[in-house]
PDB file as gemmi writes it, atoms N, CA and C in Angstrom:
CRYST1    1.000    1.000    1.000  90.00  90.00  90.00 P 1                      
ATOM      1  N   MET A   1       0.845  -1.181   0.000  1.00  0.00           N  
ATOM      2  CA  MET A   1       0.000   0.000   0.000  1.00  0.00           C  
ATOM      3  C   MET A   1       0.886   1.238   0.000  1.00  0.00           C  
ATOM      4  N   ALA A   2       0.660   2.115  -0.935  1.00  0.00           N  
ATOM      5  CA  ALA A   2       1.476   3.323  -1.078  1.00  0.00           C  
ATOM      6  C   ALA A   2       1.095   4.342  -0.001  1.00  0.00           C  
ATOM      7  N   ARG A   3       2.093   5.063   0.475  1.00  0.00           N  
ATOM      8  CA  ARG A   3       1.839   6.128   1.441  1.00  0.00           C  
ATOM      9  C   ARG A   3       1.151   7.292   0.767  1.00  0.00           C  
ATOM     10  N   ARG A   4       0.270   7.934   1.501  1.00  0.00           N  
ATOM     11  CA  ARG A   4      -0.396   9.116   0.959  1.00  0.00           C  
ATOM     12  C   ARG A   4       0.534  10.305   1.051  1.00  0.00           C  
ATOM     13  N   THR A   5       0.440  11.176   0.074  1.00  0.00           N  
ATOM     14  CA  THR A   5       1.225  12.408   0.119  1.00  0.00           C  
ATOM     15  C   THR A   5       0.618  13.342   1.159  1.00  0.00           C  
ATOM     16  N   PHE A   6       1.359  14.366   1.517  1.00  0.00           N  
ATOM     17  CA  PHE A   6       0.856  15.356   2.466  1.00  0.00           C  
ATOM     18  C   PHE A   6      -0.415  16.000   1.913  1.00  0.00           C  
ATOM     19  N   ALA A   7      -0.401  16.352   0.622  1.00  0.00           N  
ATOM     20  CA  ALA A   7      -1.567  16.990   0.002  1.00  0.00           C  
ATOM     21  C   ALA A   7      -2.786  16.067   0.055  1.00  0.00           C  
ATOM     22  N   GLU A   8      -2.601  14.769  -0.190  1.00  0.00           N  
ATOM     23  CA  GLU A   8      -3.711  13.813  -0.122  1.00  0.00           C  
ATOM     24  C   GLU A   8      -4.241  13.685   1.312  1.00  0.00           C  
ATOM     25  N   THR A   9      -3.334  13.679   2.271  1.00  0.00           N  
ATOM     26  CA  THR A   9      -3.729  13.591   3.680  1.00  0.00           C  
ATOM     27  C   THR A   9      -4.544  14.811   4.083  1.00  0.00           C  
ATOM     28  N   VAL A  10      -4.076  15.996   3.693  1.00  0.00           N  
ATOM     29  CA  VAL A  10      -4.789  17.236   4.019  1.00  0.00           C  
ATOM     30  C   VAL A  10      -6.166  17.246   3.364  1.00  0.00           C  
ATOM     31  N   ALA A  11      -6.232  16.887   2.095  1.00  0.00           N  
ATOM     32  CA  ALA A  11      -7.523  16.864   1.386  1.00  0.00           C  
ATOM     33  C   ALA A  11      -8.485  15.886   2.054  1.00  0.00           C  
ATOM     34  N   GLY A  12      -7.984  14.742   2.483  1.00  0.00           N  
ATOM     35  CA  GLY A  12      -8.820  13.766   3.179  1.00  0.00           C  
ATOM     36  C   GLY A  12      -9.337  14.301   4.503  1.00  0.00           C  
ATOM     37  N   GLU A  13      -8.477  14.976   5.259  1.00  0.00           N  
ATOM     38  CA  GLU A  13      -8.895  15.562   6.530  1.00  0.00           C  
ATOM     39  C   GLU A  13      -9.943  16.653   6.328  1.00  0.00           C  
ATOM     40  N   VAL A  14      -9.758  17.488   5.315  1.00  0.00           N  
ATOM     41  CA  VAL A  14     -10.730  18.543   5.022  1.00  0.00           C  
ATOM     42  C   VAL A  14     -12.083  17.914   4.697  1.00  0.00           C  
ATOM     43  N   GLY A  15     -12.084  16.862   3.883  1.00  0.00           N  
ATOM     44  CA  GLY A  15     -13.322  16.174   3.544  1.00  0.00           C  
ATOM     45  C   GLY A  15     -14.014  15.596   4.769  1.00  0.00           C  
ATOM     46  N   CYS A  16     -13.241  14.981   5.667  1.00  0.00           N  
ATOM     47  CA  CYS A  16     -13.818  14.421   6.901  1.00  0.00           C  
ATOM     48  C   CYS A  16     -14.393  15.516   7.788  1.00  0.00           C  
ATOM     49  N   LEU A  17     -13.670  16.622   7.929  1.00  0.00           N  
ATOM     50  CA  LEU A  17     -14.157  17.729   8.754  1.00  0.00           C  
ATOM     51  C   LEU A  17     -15.448  18.311   8.185  1.00  0.00           C  
ATOM     52  N   ARG A  18     -15.476  18.488   6.872  1.00  0.00           N  
ATOM     53  CA  ARG A  18     -16.677  19.020   6.215  1.00  0.00           C  
ATOM     54  C   ARG A  18     -17.866  18.096   6.457  1.00  0.00           C  
ATOM     55  N   GLU A  19     -17.642  16.790   6.322  1.00  0.00           N  
ATOM     56  CA  GLU A  19     -18.712  15.826   6.518  1.00  0.00           C  
ATOM     57  C   GLU A  19     -19.200  15.833   7.976  1.00  0.00           C  
ATOM     58  N   MET A  20     -18.285  15.846   8.938  1.00  0.00           N  
ATOM     59  CA  MET A  20     -18.681  15.892  10.347  1.00  0.00           C  
ATOM     60  C   MET A  20     -19.441  17.175  10.664  1.00  0.00           C  
ATOM     61  N   TYR A  21     -18.985  18.289  10.116  1.00  0.00           N  
ATOM     62  CA  TYR A  21     -19.642  19.571  10.344  1.00  0.00           C  
ATOM     63  C   TYR A  21     -21.069  19.554   9.794  1.00  0.00           C  
ATOM     64  N   ASN A  22     -21.216  19.047   8.584  1.00  0.00           N  
ATOM     65  CA  ASN A  22     -22.523  19.055   7.923  1.00  0.00           C  
ATOM     66  C   ASN A  22     -23.522  18.083   8.552  1.00  0.00           C  
ATOM     67  N   ARG A  23     -23.050  17.046   9.243  1.00  0.00           N  
ATOM     68  CA  ARG A  23     -23.930  16.070   9.883  1.00  0.00           C  
ATOM     69  C   ARG A  23     -24.517  16.557  11.203  1.00  0.00           C  
ATOM     70  N   GLN A  24     -24.138  17.724  11.658  1.00  0.00           N  
ATOM     71  CA  GLN A  24     -24.539  18.188  12.979  1.00  0.00           C  
ATOM     72  C   GLN A  24     -25.984  18.659  13.082  1.00  0.00           C  
ATOM     73  N   GLY A  25     -26.652  18.908  12.028  1.00  0.00           N  
ATOM     74  CA  GLY A  25     -28.030  19.401  12.088  1.00  0.00           C  
ATOM     75  C   GLY A  25     -28.235  20.504  11.078  1.00  0.00           C  
ATOM     76  N   ASN A  26     -29.445  20.995  11.022  1.00  0.00           N  
ATOM     77  CA  ASN A  26     -29.792  21.986  10.013  1.00  0.00           C  
ATOM     78  C   ASN A  26     -29.618  23.423  10.476  1.00  0.00           C  
ATOM     79  N   GLY A  27     -29.758  23.667  11.764  1.00  0.00           N  
ATOM     80  CA  GLY A  27     -29.680  25.035  12.258  1.00  0.00           C  
ATOM     81  C   GLY A  27     -28.252  25.511  12.428  1.00  0.00           C  
ATOM     82  N   PHE A  28     -28.008  26.763  12.051  1.00  0.00           N  
ATOM     83  CA  PHE A  28     -26.669  27.334  12.178  1.00  0.00           C  
ATOM     84  C   PHE A  28     -26.194  27.309  13.631  1.00  0.00           C  
ATOM     85  N   ALA A  29     -27.108  27.597  14.569  1.00  0.00           N  
ATOM     86  CA  ALA A  29     -26.739  27.650  15.985  1.00  0.00           C  
ATOM     87  C   ALA A  29     -26.333  26.286  16.525  1.00  0.00           C  
ATOM     88  N   GLU A  30     -26.774  25.205  15.888  1.00  0.00           N  
ATOM     89  CA  GLU A  30     -26.454  23.855  16.341  1.00  0.00           C  
ATOM     90  C   GLU A  30     -25.055  23.413  15.930  1.00  0.00           C  
ATOM     91  N   LYS A  31     -24.491  24.068  14.967  1.00  0.00           N  
ATOM     92  CA  LYS A  31     -23.217  23.604  14.407  1.00  0.00           C  
ATOM     93  C   LYS A  31     -22.027  24.153  15.179  1.00  0.00           C  
ATOM     94  N   LYS A  32     -21.089  23.272  15.465  1.00  0.00           N  
ATOM     95  CA  LYS A  32     -19.851  23.630  16.153  1.00  0.00           C  
ATOM     96  C   LYS A  32     -18.681  23.381  15.216  1.00  0.00           C  
ATOM     97  N   ALA A  33     -17.664  24.230  15.318  1.00  0.00           N  
ATOM     98  CA  ALA A  33     -16.473  24.064  14.482  1.00  0.00           C  
ATOM     99  C   ALA A  33     -15.816  22.721  14.763  1.00  0.00           C  
ATOM    100  N   LYS A  34     -15.210  22.139  13.757  1.00  0.00           N  
ATOM    101  CA  LYS A  34     -14.489  20.871  13.877  1.00  0.00           C  
ATOM    102  C   LYS A  34     -13.007  21.127  13.625  1.00  0.00           C  
ATOM    103  N   HIS A  35     -12.158  20.386  14.344  1.00  0.00           N  
ATOM    104  CA  HIS A  35     -10.709  20.616  14.278  1.00  0.00           C  
ATOM    105  C   HIS A  35      -9.963  19.313  14.003  1.00  0.00           C  
ATOM    106  N   SER A  36      -8.819  19.453  13.353  1.00  0.00           N  
ATOM    107  CA  SER A  36      -7.930  18.326  13.110  1.00  0.00           C  
ATOM    108  C   SER A  36      -6.513  18.872  12.933  1.00  0.00           C  
ATOM    109  N   VAL A  37      -5.522  18.033  13.181  1.00  0.00           N  
ATOM    110  CA  VAL A  37      -4.120  18.423  12.988  1.00  0.00           C  
ATOM    111  C   VAL A  37      -3.440  17.363  12.130  1.00  0.00           C  
ATOM    112  N   VAL A  38      -2.711  17.823  11.118  1.00  0.00           N  
ATOM    113  CA  VAL A  38      -1.922  16.943  10.271  1.00  0.00           C  
ATOM    114  C   VAL A  38      -0.454  17.228  10.564  1.00  0.00           C  
ATOM    115  N   GLN A  39       0.277  16.208  11.005  1.00  0.00           N  
ATOM    116  CA  GLN A  39       1.695  16.400  11.308  1.00  0.00           C  
ATOM    117  C   GLN A  39       2.474  16.600  10.015  1.00  0.00           C  
ATOM    118  N   ALA A  40       3.368  17.593  10.040  1.00  0.00           N  
ATOM    119  CA  ALA A  40       4.136  17.923   8.839  1.00  0.00           C  
ATOM    120  C   ALA A  40       5.641  17.861   9.070  1.00  0.00           C  
ATOM    121  N   GLY A  41       6.067  17.587  10.297  1.00  0.00           N  
ATOM    122  CA  GLY A  41       7.495  17.490  10.570  1.00  0.00           C  
ATOM    123  C   GLY A  41       7.762  17.268  12.040  1.00  0.00           C  
ATOM    124  N   LEU A  42       8.915  16.699  12.333  1.00  0.00           N  
ATOM    125  CA  LEU A  42       9.345  16.462  13.705  1.00  0.00           C  
ATOM    126  C   LEU A  42      10.859  16.603  13.745  1.00  0.00           C  
ATOM    127  N   PHE A  43      11.334  17.444  14.656  1.00  0.00           N  
ATOM    128  CA  PHE A  43      12.760  17.703  14.793  1.00  0.00           C  
ATOM    129  C   PHE A  43      13.157  17.443  16.241  1.00  0.00           C  
ATOM    130  N   GLN A  44      14.366  16.958  16.459  1.00  0.00           N  
ATOM    131  CA  GLN A  44      14.847  16.694  17.806  1.00  0.00           C  
ATOM    132  C   GLN A  44      15.932  17.699  18.162  1.00  0.00           C  
ATOM    133  N   THR A  45      15.828  18.264  19.370  1.00  0.00           N  
ATOM    134  CA  THR A  45      16.813  19.250  19.805  1.00  0.00           C  
ATOM    135  C   THR A  45      18.055  18.552  20.353  1.00  0.00           C  
ATOM    136  N   ALA A  46      19.090  19.330  20.588  1.00  0.00           N  
ATOM    137  CA  ALA A  46      20.329  18.795  21.143  1.00  0.00           C  
ATOM    138  C   ALA A  46      20.114  18.200  22.533  1.00  0.00           C  
ATOM    139  N   ALA A  47      19.123  18.705  23.256  1.00  0.00           N  
ATOM    140  CA  ALA A  47      18.834  18.218  24.613  1.00  0.00           C  
ATOM    141  C   ALA A  47      17.720  17.168  24.611  1.00  0.00           C  
ATOM    142  N   ASP A  48      17.380  16.634  23.444  1.00  0.00           N  
ATOM    143  CA  ASP A  48      16.377  15.580  23.258  1.00  0.00           C  
ATOM    144  C   ASP A  48      14.921  16.020  23.383  1.00  0.00           C  
ATOM    145  N   ALA A  49      14.645  17.303  23.422  1.00  0.00           N  
ATOM    146  CA  ALA A  49      13.259  17.756  23.321  1.00  0.00           C  
ATOM    147  C   ALA A  49      12.845  17.620  21.855  1.00  0.00           C  
ATOM    148  N   ARG A  50      11.587  17.816  21.575  1.00  0.00           N  
ATOM    149  CA  ARG A  50      11.106  17.694  20.194  1.00  0.00           C  
ATOM    150  C   ARG A  50      10.433  18.983  19.754  1.00  0.00           C  
ATOM    151  N   VAL A  51      10.552  19.264  18.457  1.00  0.00           N  
ATOM    152  CA  VAL A  51       9.873  20.392  17.839  1.00  0.00           C  
ATOM    153  C   VAL A  51       8.930  19.804  16.791  1.00  0.00           C  
ATOM    154  N   TYR A  52       7.637  19.988  17.007  1.00  0.00           N  
ATOM    155  CA  TYR A  52       6.611  19.453  16.125  1.00  0.00           C  
ATOM    156  C   TYR A  52       6.160  20.533  15.147  1.00  0.00           C  
ATOM    157  N   VAL A  53       5.984  20.145  13.887  1.00  0.00           N  
ATOM    158  CA  VAL A  53       5.433  21.042  12.875  1.00  0.00           C  
ATOM    159  C   VAL A  53       4.131  20.405  12.398  1.00  0.00           C  
ATOM    160  N   GLY A  54       3.082  21.212  12.364  1.00  0.00           N  
ATOM    161  CA  GLY A  54       1.800  20.660  11.957  1.00  0.00           C  
ATOM    162  C   GLY A  54       0.913  21.692  11.301  1.00  0.00           C  
ATOM    163  N   LEU A  55      -0.135  21.188  10.690  1.00  0.00           N  
ATOM    164  CA  LEU A  55      -1.146  22.020  10.058  1.00  0.00           C  
ATOM    165  C   LEU A  55      -2.436  21.784  10.810  1.00  0.00           C  
ATOM    166  N   GLU A  56      -2.897  22.802  11.523  1.00  0.00           N  
ATOM    167  CA  GLU A  56      -4.174  22.720  12.228  1.00  0.00           C  
ATOM    168  C   GLU A  56      -5.267  23.164  11.272  1.00  0.00           C  
ATOM    169  N   LEU A  57      -6.292  22.347  11.144  1.00  0.00           N  
ATOM    170  CA  LEU A  57      -7.419  22.646  10.264  1.00  0.00           C  
ATOM    171  C   LEU A  57      -8.660  22.868  11.118  1.00  0.00           C  
ATOM    172  N   THR A  58      -9.327  23.985  10.903  1.00  0.00           N  
ATOM    173  CA  THR A  58     -10.581  24.275  11.590  1.00  0.00           C  
ATOM    174  C   THR A  58     -11.651  24.453  10.523  1.00  0.00           C  
ATOM    175  N   TYR A  59     -12.727  23.672  10.636  1.00  0.00           N  
ATOM    176  CA  TYR A  59     -13.814  23.764   9.665  1.00  0.00           C  
ATOM    177  C   TYR A  59     -15.030  24.379  10.338  1.00  0.00           C  
ATOM    178  N   ASP A  60     -15.464  25.517   9.801  1.00  0.00           N  
ATOM    179  CA  ASP A  60     -16.651  26.213  10.288  1.00  0.00           C  
ATOM    180  C   ASP A  60     -17.129  27.100   9.143  1.00  0.00           C  
ATOM    181  N   MET A  61     -17.993  26.572   8.291  1.00  0.00           N  
ATOM    182  CA  MET A  61     -18.462  27.297   7.099  1.00  0.00           C  
ATOM    183  C   MET A  61     -17.297  27.631   6.166  1.00  0.00           C  
ATOM    184  N   GLY A  62     -16.350  26.764   6.071  1.00  0.00           N  
ATOM    185  CA  GLY A  62     -15.134  26.929   5.290  1.00  0.00           C  
ATOM    186  C   GLY A  62     -13.973  26.385   6.097  1.00  0.00           C  
ATOM    187  N   ILE A  63     -12.803  26.366   5.514  1.00  0.00           N  
ATOM    188  CA  ILE A  63     -11.641  25.794   6.205  1.00  0.00           C  
ATOM    189  C   ILE A  63     -10.656  26.893   6.564  1.00  0.00           C  
ATOM    190  N   LYS A  64     -10.167  26.872   7.788  1.00  0.00           N  
ATOM    191  CA  LYS A  64      -9.159  27.830   8.228  1.00  0.00           C  
ATOM    192  C   LYS A  64      -7.893  27.055   8.590  1.00  0.00           C  
ATOM    193  N   PRO A  65      -6.859  27.130   7.748  1.00  0.00           N  
ATOM    194  CA  PRO A  65      -5.615  26.430   8.046  1.00  0.00           C  
ATOM    195  C   PRO A  65      -4.661  27.308   8.868  1.00  0.00           C  
ATOM    196  N   THR A  66      -4.025  26.706   9.853  1.00  0.00           N  
ATOM    197  CA  THR A  66      -3.018  27.396  10.655  1.00  0.00           C  
ATOM    198  C   THR A  66      -1.791  26.505  10.740  1.00  0.00           C  
ATOM    199  N   VAL A  67      -0.650  27.010  10.288  1.00  0.00           N  
ATOM    200  CA  VAL A  67       0.606  26.277  10.369  1.00  0.00           C  
ATOM    201  C   VAL A  67       1.240  26.597  11.717  1.00  0.00           C  
ATOM    202  N   LYS A  68       1.654  25.535  12.421  1.00  0.00           N  
ATOM    203  CA  LYS A  68       2.244  25.720  13.748  1.00  0.00           C  
ATOM    204  C   LYS A  68       3.497  24.874  13.897  1.00  0.00           C  
ATOM    205  N   ALA A  69       4.421  25.390  14.694  1.00  0.00           N  
ATOM    206  CA  ALA A  69       5.571  24.611  15.151  1.00  0.00           C  
ATOM    207  C   ALA A  69       5.670  24.863  16.643  1.00  0.00           C  
ATOM    208  N   LEU A  70       5.934  23.802  17.395  1.00  0.00           N  
ATOM    209  CA  LEU A  70       5.945  23.909  18.843  1.00  0.00           C  
ATOM    210  C   LEU A  70       7.044  23.045  19.429  1.00  0.00           C  
ATOM    211  N   CYS A  71       7.857  23.649  20.303  1.00  0.00           N  
ATOM    212  CA  CYS A  71       8.900  22.929  21.020  1.00  0.00           C  
ATOM    213  C   CYS A  71       8.322  22.462  22.354  1.00  0.00           C  
ATOM    214  N   ASP A  72       8.544  21.185  22.691  1.00  0.00           N  
ATOM    215  CA  ASP A  72       8.031  20.677  23.964  1.00  0.00           C  
ATOM    216  C   ASP A  72       9.068  20.721  25.085  1.00  0.00           C  
ATOM    217  N   GLY A  73      10.179  21.431  24.851  1.00  0.00           N  
ATOM    218  CA  GLY A  73      11.212  21.540  25.881  1.00  0.00           C  
ATOM    219  C   GLY A  73      10.726  22.326  27.090  1.00  0.00           C  
ATOM    220  N   PHE A  74      10.984  21.814  28.283  1.00  0.00           N  
ATOM    221  CA  PHE A  74      10.560  22.457  29.520  1.00  0.00           C  
ATOM    222  C   PHE A  74      11.327  23.765  29.709  1.00  0.00           C  
ATOM    223  N   GLY A  75      10.607  24.876  29.785  1.00  0.00           N  
ATOM    224  CA  GLY A  75      11.235  26.173  29.988  1.00  0.00           C  
ATOM    225  C   GLY A  75      11.817  26.785  28.734  1.00  0.00           C  
ATOM    226  N   CYS A  76      11.445  26.287  27.575  1.00  0.00           N  
ATOM    227  CA  CYS A  76      11.958  26.833  26.313  1.00  0.00           C  
ATOM    228  C   CYS A  76      11.612  28.317  26.211  1.00  0.00           C  
ATOM    229  N   ALA A  77      12.592  29.122  25.824  1.00  0.00           N  
ATOM    230  CA  ALA A  77      12.402  30.579  25.778  1.00  0.00           C  
ATOM    231  C   ALA A  77      11.575  31.037  24.570  1.00  0.00           C  
ATOM    232  N   ASP A  78      11.590  30.302  23.492  1.00  0.00           N  
ATOM    233  CA  ASP A  78      10.882  30.699  22.264  1.00  0.00           C  
ATOM    234  C   ASP A  78      10.245  29.454  21.648  1.00  0.00           C  
ATOM    235  N   PRO A  79       9.169  28.927  22.261  1.00  0.00           N  
ATOM    236  CA  PRO A  79       8.689  27.604  21.873  1.00  0.00           C  
ATOM    237  C   PRO A  79       7.723  27.537  20.693  1.00  0.00           C  
ATOM    238  N   ARG A  80       7.334  28.665  20.079  1.00  0.00           N  
ATOM    239  CA  ARG A  80       6.208  28.606  19.145  1.00  0.00           C  
ATOM    240  C   ARG A  80       6.418  29.428  17.875  1.00  0.00           C  
ATOM    241  N   PHE A  81       5.975  28.832  16.769  1.00  0.00           N  
ATOM    242  CA  PHE A  81       5.838  29.508  15.475  1.00  0.00           C  
ATOM    243  C   PHE A  81       4.392  29.284  15.061  1.00  0.00           C  
ATOM    244  N   GLU A  82       3.722  30.322  14.577  1.00  0.00           N  
ATOM    245  CA  GLU A  82       2.337  30.160  14.132  1.00  0.00           C  
ATOM    246  C   GLU A  82       2.050  31.118  12.986  1.00  0.00           C  
ATOM    247  N   ARG A  83       1.359  30.610  11.967  1.00  0.00           N  
ATOM    248  CA  ARG A  83       0.980  31.426  10.819  1.00  0.00           C  
ATOM    249  C   ARG A  83      -0.406  31.023  10.357  1.00  0.00           C  
ATOM    250  N   SER A  84      -1.310  31.975  10.341  1.00  0.00           N  
ATOM    251  CA  SER A  84      -2.675  31.733   9.879  1.00  0.00           C  
ATOM    252  C   SER A  84      -3.031  32.821   8.875  1.00  0.00           C  
ATOM    253  N   ARG A  85      -3.730  32.439   7.814  1.00  0.00           N  
ATOM    254  CA  ARG A  85      -4.042  33.409   6.761  1.00  0.00           C  
ATOM    255  C   ARG A  85      -5.512  33.545   6.446  1.00  0.00           C  
ATOM    256  N   GLY A  86      -6.388  33.065   7.294  1.00  0.00           N  
ATOM    257  CA  GLY A  86      -7.811  33.262   7.057  1.00  0.00           C  
ATOM    258  C   GLY A  86      -8.528  32.061   6.496  1.00  0.00           C  
ATOM    259  N   ARG A  87      -9.796  32.233   6.254  1.00  0.00           N  
ATOM    260  CA  ARG A  87     -10.687  31.154   5.850  1.00  0.00           C  
ATOM    261  C   ARG A  87     -10.674  30.946   4.334  1.00  0.00           C  
ATOM    262  N   LEU A  88     -10.758  29.679   3.946  1.00  0.00           N  
ATOM    263  CA  LEU A  88     -10.823  29.283   2.532  1.00  0.00           C  
ATOM    264  C   LEU A  88     -12.115  28.535   2.275  1.00  0.00           C  
ATOM    265  N   SER A  89     -12.484  28.431   1.025  1.00  0.00           N  
ATOM    266  CA  SER A  89     -13.635  27.586   0.702  1.00  0.00           C  
ATOM    267  C   SER A  89     -13.234  26.134   0.935  1.00  0.00           C  
ATOM    268  N   SER A  90     -14.218  25.293   1.184  1.00  0.00           N  
ATOM    269  CA  SER A  90     -13.917  23.899   1.541  1.00  0.00           C  
ATOM    270  C   SER A  90     -13.340  23.100   0.375  1.00  0.00           C  
ATOM    271  N   ASP A  91     -13.422  23.608  -0.837  1.00  0.00           N  
ATOM    272  CA  ASP A  91     -12.856  22.883  -1.973  1.00  0.00           C  
ATOM    273  C   ASP A  91     -11.495  23.447  -2.404  1.00  0.00           C  
ATOM    274  N   ALA A  92     -10.921  24.342  -1.602  1.00  0.00           N  
ATOM    275  CA  ALA A  92      -9.606  24.926  -1.927  1.00  0.00           C  
ATOM    276  C   ALA A  92      -8.501  23.883  -1.754  1.00  0.00           C  
ATOM    277  N   ASP A  93      -7.408  24.060  -2.463  1.00  0.00           N  
ATOM    278  CA  ASP A  93      -6.237  23.201  -2.317  1.00  0.00           C  
ATOM    279  C   ASP A  93      -5.424  23.727  -1.129  1.00  0.00           C  
ATOM    280  N   VAL A  94      -5.763  23.256   0.049  1.00  0.00           N  
ATOM    281  CA  VAL A  94      -5.175  23.768   1.288  1.00  0.00           C  
ATOM    282  C   VAL A  94      -3.669  23.527   1.335  1.00  0.00           C  
ATOM    283  N   ALA A  95      -3.221  22.348   0.926  1.00  0.00           N  
ATOM    284  CA  ALA A  95      -1.790  22.034   0.969  1.00  0.00           C  
ATOM    285  C   ALA A  95      -0.988  23.008   0.105  1.00  0.00           C  
ATOM    286  N   GLU A  96      -1.514  23.345  -1.052  1.00  0.00           N  
ATOM    287  CA  GLU A  96      -0.843  24.308  -1.935  1.00  0.00           C  
ATOM    288  C   GLU A  96      -0.857  25.699  -1.302  1.00  0.00           C  
ATOM    289  N   TYR A  97      -1.972  26.051  -0.701  1.00  0.00           N  
ATOM    290  CA  TYR A  97      -2.143  27.366  -0.081  1.00  0.00           C  
ATOM    291  C   TYR A  97      -1.145  27.604   1.054  1.00  0.00           C  
ATOM    292  N   VAL A  98      -0.826  26.562   1.822  1.00  0.00           N  
ATOM    293  CA  VAL A  98       0.043  26.726   2.996  1.00  0.00           C  
ATOM    294  C   VAL A  98       1.483  26.283   2.764  1.00  0.00           C  
ATOM    295  N   LYS A  99       1.841  25.899   1.546  1.00  0.00           N  
ATOM    296  CA  LYS A  99       3.171  25.313   1.334  1.00  0.00           C  
ATOM    297  C   LYS A  99       4.308  26.264   1.713  1.00  0.00           C  
ATOM    298  N   ASP A 100       4.191  27.559   1.437  1.00  0.00           N  
ATOM    299  CA  ASP A 100       5.251  28.502   1.815  1.00  0.00           C  
ATOM    300  C   ASP A 100       5.335  28.663   3.329  1.00  0.00           C  
ATOM    301  N   ASP A 101       4.174  28.690   3.988  1.00  0.00           N  
ATOM    302  CA  ASP A 101       4.153  28.786   5.451  1.00  0.00           C  
ATOM    303  C   ASP A 101       4.746  27.531   6.089  1.00  0.00           C  
ATOM    304  N   LEU A 102       4.459  26.367   5.512  1.00  0.00           N  
ATOM    305  CA  LEU A 102       5.044  25.126   6.027  1.00  0.00           C  
ATOM    306  C   LEU A 102       6.560  25.114   5.857  1.00  0.00           C  
ATOM    307  N   ALA A 103       7.028  25.586   4.720  1.00  0.00           N  
ATOM    308  CA  ALA A 103       8.475  25.655   4.497  1.00  0.00           C  
ATOM    309  C   ALA A 103       9.128  26.574   5.531  1.00  0.00           C  
ATOM    310  N   GLU A 104       8.477  27.693   5.811  1.00  0.00           N  
ATOM    311  CA  GLU A 104       9.003  28.630   6.808  1.00  0.00           C  
ATOM    312  C   GLU A 104       8.968  28.010   8.210  1.00  0.00           C  
ATOM    313  N   ALA A 105       7.900  27.292   8.527  1.00  0.00           N  
ATOM    314  CA  ALA A 105       7.794  26.633   9.837  1.00  0.00           C  
ATOM    315  C   ALA A 105       8.854  25.556   9.995  1.00  0.00           C  
ATOM    316  N   ARG A 106       9.092  24.786   8.954  1.00  0.00           N  
ATOM    317  CA  ARG A 106      10.134  23.746   9.016  1.00  0.00           C  
ATOM    318  C   ARG A 106      11.519  24.368   9.170  1.00  0.00           C  
ATOM    319  N   LYS A 107      11.750  25.469   8.469  1.00  0.00           N  
ATOM    320  CA  LYS A 107      13.029  26.172   8.592  1.00  0.00           C  
ATOM    321  C   LYS A 107      13.204  26.695  10.024  1.00  0.00           C  
ATOM    322  N   TRP A 108      12.135  27.280  10.588  1.00  0.00           N  
ATOM    323  CA  TRP A 108      12.174  27.762  11.968  1.00  0.00           C  
ATOM    324  C   TRP A 108      12.443  26.592  12.916  1.00  0.00           C  
ATOM    325  N   ALA A 109      11.740  25.473  12.712  1.00  0.00           N  
ATOM    326  CA  ALA A 109      11.883  24.308  13.584  1.00  0.00           C  
ATOM    327  C   ALA A 109      13.298  23.735  13.531  1.00  0.00           C  
ATOM    328  N   GLN A 110      13.875  23.667  12.344  1.00  0.00           N  
ATOM    329  CA  GLN A 110      15.242  23.150  12.206  1.00  0.00           C  
ATOM    330  C   GLN A 110      16.227  24.050  12.940  1.00  0.00           C  
ATOM    331  N   ALA A 111      16.124  25.354  12.726  1.00  0.00           N  
ATOM    332  CA  ALA A 111      17.025  26.296  13.405  1.00  0.00           C  
ATOM    333  C   ALA A 111      16.814  26.238  14.919  1.00  0.00           C  
ATOM    334  N   HIS A 112      15.558  26.139  15.335  1.00  0.00           N  
ATOM    335  CA  HIS A 112      15.256  26.061  16.768  1.00  0.00           C  
ATOM    336  C   HIS A 112      15.837  24.780  17.369  1.00  0.00           C  
ATOM    337  N   ALA A 113      15.665  23.664  16.681  1.00  0.00           N  
ATOM    338  CA  ALA A 113      16.171  22.382  17.175  1.00  0.00           C  
ATOM    339  C   ALA A 113      17.697  22.397  17.317  1.00  0.00           C  
ATOM    340  N   GLU A 114      18.350  23.111  16.449  1.00  0.00           N  
ATOM    341  CA  GLU A 114      19.818  23.183  16.513  1.00  0.00           C  
ATOM    342  C   GLU A 114      20.315  24.036  17.677  1.00  0.00           C  
ATOM    343  N   SER A 115      19.480  24.970  18.155  1.00  0.00           N  
ATOM    344  CA  SER A 115      19.952  25.899  19.185  1.00  0.00           C  
ATOM    345  C   SER A 115      19.274  25.746  20.549  1.00  0.00           C  
ATOM    346  N   CYS A 116      18.145  25.075  20.635  1.00  0.00           N  
ATOM    347  CA  CYS A 116      17.394  24.982  21.893  1.00  0.00           C  
ATOM    348  C   CYS A 116      18.065  24.005  22.851  1.00  0.00           C  
ATOM    349  N   LEU A 117      18.253  24.436  24.082  1.00  0.00           N  
ATOM    350  CA  LEU A 117      18.862  23.584  25.106  1.00  0.00           C  
ATOM    351  C   LEU A 117      17.874  23.197  26.201  1.00  0.00           C  
ATOM    352  N   ALA A 118      16.594  23.499  25.998  1.00  0.00           N  
ATOM    353  CA  ALA A 118      15.577  23.128  26.982  1.00  0.00           C  
ATOM    354  C   ALA A 118      15.443  21.612  27.027  1.00  0.00           C  
ATOM    355  N   MET A 119      15.326  21.084  28.221  1.00  0.00           N  
ATOM    356  CA  MET A 119      15.212  19.643  28.419  1.00  0.00           C  
ATOM    357  C   MET A 119      13.761  19.205  28.189  1.00  0.00           C  
ATOM    358  N   PRO A 120      13.567  17.958  27.788  1.00  0.00           N  
ATOM    359  CA  PRO A 120      12.208  17.451  27.659  1.00  0.00           C  
ATOM    360  C   PRO A 120      11.499  17.457  29.015  1.00  0.00           C  
ATOM    361  N   GLU A 121      10.199  17.613  28.998  1.00  0.00           N  
ATOM    362  CA  GLU A 121       9.395  17.564  30.224  1.00  0.00           C  
ATOM    363  C   GLU A 121       9.653  16.261  30.957  1.00  0.00           C  
ATOM    364  N   GLY A 122       9.943  16.330  32.242  1.00  0.00           N  
ATOM    365  CA  GLY A 122      10.165  15.138  33.050  1.00  0.00           C  
ATOM    366  C   GLY A 122      11.579  14.585  33.013  1.00  0.00           C  
ATOM    367  N   ALA A 123      12.482  15.227  32.259  1.00  0.00           N  
ATOM    368  CA  ALA A 123      13.870  14.755  32.209  1.00  0.00           C  
ATOM    369  C   ALA A 123      14.574  15.098  33.512  1.00  0.00           C  
ATOM    370  N   GLU A 124      15.488  14.257  33.894  1.00  0.00           N  
ATOM    371  CA  GLU A 124      16.228  14.491  35.136  1.00  0.00           C  
ATOM    372  C   GLU A 124      17.672  14.783  34.872  1.00  0.00           C  
TER     373      GLU A 124                                                      
END                                                                             
């Protein structure tokens, strides 16, 4: 079985979110936003903490993608990168739309992983 590409994974998640959102009922007030995260990268710091890169998808009358990178090092001085650009129609090519932001997040995560000395949570 072939692995799905990032774009295929994102498109599948958007479809699932849209379907879950639409199944909630007919009234606008009854509908709640649906969320999902697609992992887009993982980096390890010199002190063994991890920096996660992901695409958070929020579906609420359209899709709102947010690219995030987060260091889980305890006491990290600069643990977060986040980029959000607004709502898209549910049939938009989300992976294409966020590709530059993902590249920037991965670049930030790599540089952060090379310089962060925060220890992982619970390390002794």
